[in-house]
C-alpha positions as CSV (number, residue, x, y, z in Angstrom):
1,X,-111.4,11.9,-69.4
2,X,-114.6,10.5,-67.9
3,X,-118.0,11.3,-67.8
4,X,-118.2,13.1,-65.1
5,X,-115.6,15.5,-66.7
6,X,-117.2,16.0,-69.5
7,X,-120.7,16.5,-68.5
8,X,-120.4,19.2,-65.9
9,X,-120.2,22.7,-67.7
10,X,-122.7,25.3,-66.1
11,X,-122.3,29.0,-66.3
12,X,-125.2,31.3,-65.9
13,X,-125.1,34.7,-68.3
14,X,-127.7,37.3,-68.9
15,X,-127.4,40.7,-70.6
16,X,-130.7,42.3,-71.1
17,X,-132.4,44.2,-68.8
18,X,-136.5,44.5,-68.7
19,X,-138.3,48.0,-68.9
20,X,-139.2,49.2,-65.4
21,X,-142.8,50.1,-66.3
22,X,-145.3,49.7,-63.3
23,X,-148.1,47.9,-65.2
24,X,-148.9,44.0,-64.0
25,X,-147.6,41.2,-66.7
26,X,-149.0,37.8,-66.6
27,X,-147.0,34.8,-66.2
28,X,-148.8,32.0,-68.1
29,X,-149.5,28.5,-67.3
30,X,-149.2,25.6,-69.5
31,X,-152.5,26.4,-70.9
32,X,-152.1,30.0,-71.5
33,X,-154.1,30.3,-67.9
34,X,-152.7,33.3,-65.5
35,X,-150.1,31.3,-63.1
36,X,-149.2,34.4,-61.3
37,X,-149.3,38.3,-61.0
38,X,-145.9,39.6,-61.4
39,X,-145.3,43.4,-62.1
40,X,-142.6,44.8,-64.2
41,X,-140.2,46.3,-61.5
42,X,-140.4,42.1,-60.0
43,X,-139.5,41.5,-63.5
44,X,-136.7,44.1,-63.2
45,X,-135.4,43.0,-60.3
46,X,-135.2,39.4,-61.6
47,X,-132.9,40.3,-64.5
48,X,-130.6,42.4,-62.5
49,X,-130.4,39.6,-59.9
50,X,-129.6,37.5,-63.0
51,X,-127.2,39.6,-64.1
52,X,-125.5,39.9,-61.3
53,X,-125.3,36.0,-61.0
54,X,-124.2,35.9,-64.5
55,X,-121.0,38.1,-63.5
56,X,-120.4,36.3,-60.6
57,X,-120.6,32.9,-62.5
58,X,-118.2,33.7,-65.6
59,X,-115.8,34.9,-63.3
60,X,-115.8,32.0,-61.0
61,X,-115.7,29.4,-63.7
62,X,-112.6,31.3,-65.6
63,X,-110.8,31.7,-61.9
64,X,-111.7,27.9,-61.4
65,X,-113.1,29.3,-57.8
66,X,-115.2,26.5,-56.5
67,X,-115.9,28.2,-53.3
68,X,-117.1,31.4,-54.9
69,X,-118.9,29.4,-57.8
70,X,-121.1,27.3,-55.2
71,X,-122.5,30.4,-53.5
72,X,-124.8,30.7,-56.5
73,X,-126.5,27.8,-55.4
74,X,-128.9,26.9,-52.6
75,X,-127.6,24.5,-50.2
76,X,-130.0,21.8,-51.4
77,X,-129.7,22.4,-55.2
78,X,-129.9,20.0,-57.7
79,X,-127.6,20.0,-61.0
80,X,-128.3,17.7,-63.6
81,X,-125.6,16.8,-66.2
82,X,-125.5,16.2,-69.7
83,X,-124.9,12.6,-69.0
84,X,-128.0,12.7,-66.7
85,X,-125.7,12.3,-63.6
86,X,-127.5,14.2,-60.4
87,X,-125.3,16.4,-58.5
88,X,-127.3,16.8,-54.8
89,X,-126.6,20.1,-52.8
90,X,-123.9,22.7,-53.1
91,X,-121.4,20.8,-51.9
92,X,-121.2,18.2,-54.8
93,X,-121.9,20.8,-57.4
94,X,-118.5,22.6,-56.0
95,X,-116.8,19.4,-56.0
96,X,-117.5,18.2,-59.3
97,X,-116.6,21.3,-60.5
98,X,-113.2,21.5,-58.9
99,X,-112.7,17.7,-60.3
100,X,-113.5,19.2,-63.8
101,X,-111.0,22.4,-63.5
102,X,-108.3,20.0,-62.0
103,X,-108.7,17.9,-65.4
104,X,-110.3,18.5,-68.9
105,X,-111.3,22.0,-68.2
106,X,-107.8,23.1,-66.6
107,X,-107.7,26.1,-69.3
108,X,-111.0,26.7,-69.9
109,X,-112.7,29.6,-70.7
110,X,-116.7,30.2,-70.6
111,X,-119.1,32.6,-72.5
112,X,-122.9,32.4,-72.0
113,X,-125.5,34.1,-73.8
114,X,-129.3,34.2,-72.2
115,X,-131.7,32.8,-74.6
116,X,-134.9,33.6,-72.5
117,X,-136.0,34.6,-68.8
118,X,-139.3,33.7,-68.0
119,X,-140.9,35.0,-64.8
120,X,-142.9,32.7,-62.4
121,X,-143.8,34.6,-59.6
122,X,-142.1,37.8,-57.9
123,X,-139.5,35.1,-56.3
124,X,-138.7,32.7,-59.0
125,X,-137.8,32.9,-62.5
126,X,-136.4,29.8,-65.1
127,X,-133.5,31.1,-67.3
128,X,-132.2,29.4,-70.6
129,X,-128.4,30.2,-71.5
130,X,-126.7,28.9,-74.1
131,X,-123.1,28.6,-73.5
132,X,-119.8,28.1,-75.3
133,X,-116.1,26.4,-73.4
134,X,-112.9,26.7,-75.0
135,X,-109.7,25.0,-73.9
136,X,-111.1,21.6,-73.1
137,X,-108.1,19.0,-72.9
138,X,-108.9,17.1,-74.9
139,X,-112.4,18.2,-76.0
140,X,-115.2,15.6,-75.6
141,X,-116.6,13.7,-78.8
142,X,-118.8,16.2,-81.0
143,X,-117.2,19.6,-79.7
144,X,-116.6,21.2,-83.3
145,X,-113.5,23.0,-83.3
146,X,-112.6,22.3,-79.7
147,X,-115.6,24.3,-78.9
148,X,-118.3,22.7,-76.3
149,X,-121.7,24.1,-76.4
150,X,-124.4,23.2,-74.0
151,X,-127.8,24.9,-73.0
152,X,-128.5,25.4,-69.7
153,X,-131.7,25.6,-68.0
154,X,-131.7,27.4,-64.2
155,X,-134.8,27.7,-61.8
156,X,-133.6,30.4,-59.5
157,X,-135.3,31.6,-56.2
158,X,-135.5,34.7,-54.2
159,X,-135.1,34.0,-50.4
160,X,-134.1,36.6,-47.8
161,X,-133.5,39.0,-50.7
162,X,-131.0,36.9,-52.0
163,X,-131.1,35.2,-55.5
164,X,-129.6,31.6,-56.2
165,X,-130.2,28.8,-58.4
166,X,-132.2,26.0,-56.9
167,X,-131.9,23.6,-60.1
168,X,-130.0,23.6,-62.8
169,X,-130.6,21.2,-65.7
170,X,-127.3,21.3,-68.7
171,X,-127.7,19.6,-72.0
172,X,-124.5,19.6,-74.7
173,X,-125.2,20.7,-78.1
174,X,-123.7,18.8,-81.2
């Protein structure tokens, strides 16, 4: 099994809807200063978009459908896998997952749980996801009881009313 196969697990999950009240919320910058004014309906839209994306991701991972999986990413998206390998563009992200699913992830089942969503603007948010995959053969070193856990950070952007991943970072948890 190669690092390439071990290091490219990426799936987005989301299970919580935000309130739809209309007052403004402030997205805080690094020093706590306001970054952007965002309405609660915008936050709710992001939560709903993330939920739809999560269902699609889990479904496409578990079906090993590279084309459909890749549609969650913008064409110029970037994925940094747990080994530090950088996959540039949707086509490379699709291919690395097809390779993974043809190899040690052939019989995997993915689960995901959102840990945090941070609204940056009405068209941009970051979502942190904890994942667990079973069925790797063989499982990578450090996988306890055959469960591969990772922490994902996705930046999701809306263009023309469509939400997709712009950048993604994947880190294994031992």
